[in-house]
C-alpha positions in Angstrom: 83.3 110.3 117.4 84.8 111.6 120.7 85.9 109.6 123.7 88.3 110.6 126.8 91.4 112.4 126.3 93.5 109.9 127.8 93.2 106.3 126.0 95.9 104.0 127.3 97.9 102.4 124.0 101.4 102.2 122.7 103.5 105.3 122.3 105.3 105.7 118.9 107.5 108.4 117.4 106.9 109.5 114.7 64.5 121.8 113.0 64.7 119.5 109.4 67.9 118.1 109.0 67.2 117.7 105.4 67.1 121.5 105.0 71.1 121.5 105.3 71.8 121.1 102.3 69.6 121.0 98.5 70.0 117.3 98.1 70.8 118.3 94.8 72.9 121.3 95.4 73.8 123.2 92.2 77.8 123.2 91.5 78.7 125.5 88.7 75.8 125.4 87.5 75.2 121.5 87.0 73.1 119.6 89.5 75.1 117.5 92.4 73.2 114.2 93.3 73.3 113.4 96.9 70.4 110.8 97.3 70.7 107.9 99.6 72.4 104.8 98.4 69.7 102.3 97.0 68.8 99.0 99.2 70.9 96.7 97.6 73.8 99.4 98.0 73.0 99.6 101.8 72.9 95.5 102.3 75.0 94.2 104.6 76.0 91.3 102.8 77.6 94.1 100.4 79.4 95.8 103.2 82.6 97.3 101.5 86.3 95.8 102.2 87.9 98.0 104.7 91.6 98.9 103.7 92.7 101.4 106.9 91.6 100.7 110.3 92.5 104.1 112.4 91.8 103.1 116.3 92.3 105.5 119.3 94.8 107.5 117.6 96.3 110.3 119.2 98.9 112.7 117.6 100.8 114.9 119.4 103.6 117.7 118.3 106.4 118.2 121.2 103.7 118.3 124.4 100.7 119.6 122.1 98.2 117.2 121.2 96.7 118.3 117.7 94.5 114.9 117.5 92.6 112.9 119.7 90.7 110.0 119.6 90.3 109.3 116.0 88.5 106.1 115.3 87.6 105.4 111.7 87.6 102.7 109.1 88.4 103.6 105.3 87.0 101.6 102.5 88.5 100.0 99.9 88.1 101.3 96.2 86.4 104.2 96.9 87.1 108.1 97.8 86.5 109.2 101.4 86.4 113.0 101.5 88.3 114.7 105.1 86.6 117.9 105.9 86.4 120.7 108.6 87.9 124.0 109.1 91.9 124.9 109.1 93.5 123.2 111.8 91.2 120.7 112.9 94.1 117.8 112.1 92.8 116.5 108.2 96.3 116.9 107.1 97.8 115.6 110.4 96.3 112.4 110.2 96.3 112.1 106.3 100.0 112.3 106.8 99.8 109.7 109.4 98.6 107.3 107.0 102.0 107.1 105.0 104.1 107.9 107.9 105.3 111.2 106.5 104.9 112.9 110.3 108.0 110.7 110.9 110.1 113.1 109.3 108.8 115.6 111.8 111.0 115.4 115.3 108.4 116.5 117.6 105.5 114.3 116.0 104.6 111.3 117.8 101.5 109.1 117.5 99.5 106.8 120.2 97.1 104.5 119.1 97.2 102.2 116.1 96.6 102.0 112.1 96.1 99.1 110.3 96.3 98.6 106.3 95.0 95.5 105.3 95.0 94.5 108.9 98.6 95.4 109.4 100.0 97.6 112.1 102.2 100.4 110.0 104.0 101.8 112.7 105.1 98.1 114.2 108.5 98.1 115.2 109.3 95.5 112.3 107.6 97.8 109.4 109.3 100.2 107.5 108.6 103.6 106.4 109.6 103.5 102.7 107.6 100.2 102.2 104.5 102.2 103.7 104.9 105.2 101.4 105.6 102.5 98.6 101.9 101.1 99.5 100.6 104.7 100.6 101.1 107.3 97.8 100.8 111.2 98.6 100.0 114.1 96.1 100.4 117.1 97.4 98.6 120.3 97.6 100.6 122.0 94.9 102.1 120.1 92.0 105.9 119.4 92.5 107.0 117.3 89.4 111.0 117.0 89.3 113.4 119.1 87.3 113.7 116.2 84.8 111.6 114.8 81.9 108.1 113.7 82.1 109.2 109.9 81.7 112.2 110.3 84.3 109.6 111.8 86.4 107.3 108.9 86.5 110.5 106.2 86.3 112.1 107.9 89.4 110.1 105.8 91.8 110.2 102.6 90.1 114.0 103.0 89.7 114.1 103.8 93.3 111.9 100.0 94.1 114.5 98.3 92.0 112.9 98.6 88.0 115.8 98.8 85.9 114.8 96.9 82.5 114.3 99.7 80.3 111.5 97.8 78.6 109.4 97.1 81.8 110.2 101.0 82.9 108.8 101.9 79.1 105.5 99.4 80.0 105.2 101.3 83.7 105.6 105.1 82.3 103.1 104.5 79.8 100.6 102.7 81.8 100.7 105.5 84.2 100.8 108.2 82.1 97.4 106.5 81.0 95.9 105.8 84.1 96.4 109.5 85.0 94.6 110.8 81.9 98.3 112.4 80.6 99.3 109.9 77.8 97.4 111.2 74.7 98.4 115.2 75.9 102.3 114.0 76.1 103.1 111.0 74.4 104.9 113.0 71.4 107.5 114.2 73.7 107.3 113.1 77.1 111.0 111.2 76.9 112.2 115.3 76.0 110.0 117.4 77.6 110.3 118.9 81.1 107.7 118.0 83.6 108.3 121.6 84.9 107.0 123.0 81.3 103.6 121.3 81.8 100.7 123.5 82.9 99.6 123.3 86.4 96.6 120.8 85.9 98.8 118.7 83.6 102.0 118.9 86.4 99.0 117.8 89.0 98.5 114.8 86.8 102.2 113.9 86.3 102.4 113.9 89.9 99.8 111.5 90.1 101.1 109.7 87.6 104.5 108.9 89.4 102.4 108.2 92.6 100.8 105.1 90.3 103.6 104.4 88.8 105.0 102.2 92.3 101.8 100.4 92.2 100.1 101.5 95.5 97.1 100.2 97.4 96.1 103.8 98.6 96.4 107.4 97.3 96.3 110.2 99.5 95.4 113.9 98.1 96.1 116.8 100.2 94.0 119.3 98.6 94.9 118.4 95.1 92.9 121.3 93.4 93.4 124.0 95.6 95.9 125.8 93.0 94.2 124.8 89.7 91.7 126.7 87.8 88.1 125.4 87.3 88.5 123.2 84.4 91.8 121.7 85.7 89.8 121.0 88.7 87.3 119.4 86.7 89.9 116.7 85.0 91.3 115.9 88.2 88.2 115.2 89.9 87.2 113.0 86.5 90.5 111.7 87.0 89.5 110.7 90.9 86.2 109.0 89.9 88.5 106.9 87.3 91.0 105.8 89.9 88.8 104.8 92.5 87.8 101.7 90.8 91.4 100.8 91.4 92.8 102.4 94.2 91.8 103.7 97.6 91.8 107.1 97.8 91.3 109.6 100.9 91.1 113.2 99.9 91.2 116.5 102.1 89.4 119.3 101.0 88.0 122.5 102.2 85.8 122.8 99.1 82.5 121.3 100.2 81.0 121.0 96.4 84.1 118.9 95.9 83.8 116.8 98.4 80.1 116.1 97.5 81.0 115.1 93.9 84.5 113.0 94.3 83.3 111.3 98.0 81.3 108.1 98.9 82.2 108.8 102.5 83.2 111.6 104.0 84.9 112.4 107.6 83.9 115.7 109.3 86.5 117.2 111.7 86.4 119.9 114.4 88.6 121.4 116.9 88.0 122.1 120.7 88.7 125.0 122.3 92.1 124.3 123.4 92.8 123.6 119.3 93.1 119.8 119.6 91.3 118.0 116.5 88.6 115.2 116.8 86.3 113.4 114.7 82.6 114.8 115.0 80.9 112.1 112.8 81.7 109.9 109.9 79.1 108.4 107.0 77.8 108.2 103.4 78.8 111.8 101.7 74.8 112.1 101.0 74.0 111.7 104.6 76.5 113.8 105.8 75.5 116.4 103.7 71.6 116.4 103.9 71.0 114.6 107.2 74.3 114.8 109.8 73.9 113.9 113.1 75.7 116.4 114.6 74.5 120.2 115.0 78.1 121.2 114.8 78.2 119.3 111.0 75.1 120.8 110.2 76.3 124.2 110.7 79.6 123.9 109.0 78.5 122.0 105.8 75.5 124.7 105.4 78.1 127.7 105.5 76.4 128.7 108.8 80.4 128.9 109.9 83.6 127.7 109.2 
């Protein structure tokens, strides 16, 4: 999906394609199924609900256009993976979804991003409310220097929850959803979040995100600093969370994208280093029958 380089709109601050990959490529000794969906899943009558709509999105840092003309739909209660080389705009677009780019003085966007039909960049929309509805898990775990309990309770307190019984319930439920409760339940009120292993810290950060009851969870390379065992735990957790939350994950790991996502968006860069969306579709299609040659070359490892 590419288009003209100047789309008018509001300016705001802030061969056999099946040979690309084996349809069941081996990852860590285990096959990964990339078979197409069944007919019932492809039936238009069961088309997924759209959570986020991106239309004609350009992102600038000063006078430099970092991303141009992105149009995409993000399905609700599913996992969408952003893949592509460094510098193609994956993380930049991810940060647009929770308005984190507002914190960069030179950043501005043109176009629109709708969350449940509401323009999150509309003048009457508060960024803090957007960030409650759209949580972000960073590349490296970043627990606060406080107890596990206080890490998870921090967000709800900031949003006005003061009743101790309710906070206790939120913390326990969030730790359970993040698959961490059984490991920390004996001393989570006293033990520092910083004392946990890397994988546990990342799950704590996910619990902290869940605690404010978001609609969307963004993950920016959440496993890049983790070992394979911790990575598998996070991937299993992502699969579980996708039954409740809409998840968008940026990853450089092709196998990870094929394992965890239902939809994949592939980004590339122009000669002037401007990122753009090349194609987006069901993960099985992008990896085994891509529509664009550049996608085929990238996912097959020819370059990137």
